[in-house]
C-alpha positions as CSV (number, residue, x, y, z in Angstrom):
1,M,4.6,8.0,-1.0
2,Q,5.6,9.4,-4.4
3,A,9.3,9.3,-3.5
4,A,8.9,5.7,-2.4
5,F,7.2,4.8,-5.7
6,L,10.2,6.2,-7.5
7,E,12.7,4.6,-5.2
8,D,11.2,1.2,-5.5
9,D,10.4,1.5,-9.2
10,A,6.7,0.9,-8.5
11,L,5.5,2.3,-11.8
12,Q,6.1,1.2,-15.4
13,C,3.7,2.6,-17.9
14,G,2.3,5.1,-15.4
15,Y,-1.3,4.5,-16.3
16,C,-2.4,3.3,-12.8
17,T,0.2,5.3,-10.8
18,P,-2.0,8.2,-9.7
19,G,-4.7,5.8,-8.4
20,Q,-2.2,3.5,-6.8
21,V,-0.5,6.4,-4.9
22,C,-3.8,7.8,-3.8
23,S,-5.0,4.4,-2.6
24,A,-1.7,3.7,-0.9
25,V,-2.0,6.9,1.1
26,G,-5.6,5.9,2.0
27,V,-4.4,2.5,3.1
28,L,-1.8,3.9,5.5
29,D,-4.4,6.3,6.8
30,E,-6.9,3.5,7.5
31,I,-4.2,1.5,9.3
32,A,-3.1,4.5,11.3
33,R,-6.7,5.1,12.4
34,G,-7.1,1.5,13.5
35,H,-9.7,0.5,10.9
36,P,-9.7,-3.3,10.4
37,S,-9.7,-5.0,7.1
38,F,-10.9,-8.5,6.0
39,V,-7.6,-10.0,7.0
40,T,-7.1,-8.2,10.3
41,E,-6.8,-11.0,12.9
42,D,-7.2,-9.2,16.2
43,L,-10.1,-6.8,16.1
44,E,-9.2,-5.6,19.6
45,R,-5.9,-4.1,18.5
46,S,-4.9,-1.7,15.8
47,P,-3.8,-3.4,12.6
48,A,-0.1,-3.3,11.6
49,P,1.0,-2.4,8.1
50,T,1.9,-6.0,7.2
51,D,2.2,-7.2,3.6
52,E,-1.0,-9.1,4.0
53,E,-2.9,-6.0,5.2
54,I,-1.4,-3.8,2.5
55,R,-2.2,-6.4,-0.2
56,E,-5.8,-6.8,1.0
57,R,-6.4,-3.1,1.2
58,M,-4.8,-2.4,-2.3
59,S,-6.5,-5.4,-3.9
60,G,-9.0,-3.4,-5.9
61,N,-6.3,-1.5,-7.8
62,L,-5.2,-3.1,-11.0
63,C,-1.8,-2.6,-12.7
64,R,-1.6,-3.7,-16.3
65,C,2.2,-3.9,-16.1
66,G,2.2,-6.2,-13.0
67,A,4.3,-3.9,-10.7
68,Y,2.6,-5.2,-7.6
69,V,5.7,-6.4,-5.9
70,N,7.3,-3.0,-6.2
71,I,4.1,-1.2,-5.2
72,L,4.0,-3.3,-2.1
73,A,7.6,-2.4,-1.4
74,A,6.9,1.3,-1.8
75,V,3.9,1.2,0.5
76,R,5.8,-0.8,3.1
77,R,8.8,1.7,2.8
78,T,6.5,4.6,3.5
79,A,4.8,2.8,6.4
80,Q,8.2,2.2,8.0
81,G,9.2,5.8,7.5
82,S,12.2,4.7,5.4
83,I,11.9,7.6,2.9
């Protein structure tokens, strides 16, 4: 996850980065375990790490710099195993 954050420039001032990384790891763990979220459409199947799922699950984390697009990309990259 940390490598993906660096690769996708998902941090600016660094203030929220530790919390964002920890939450992102938790998000992928929840998805891997099949835990639904508010936006999970099919409760009979395990959720996929879609942008909508990631955004919903990360929604409580605030970034003062507005690096949300890059944070999403880093989480998506990690979920896809691209790093």
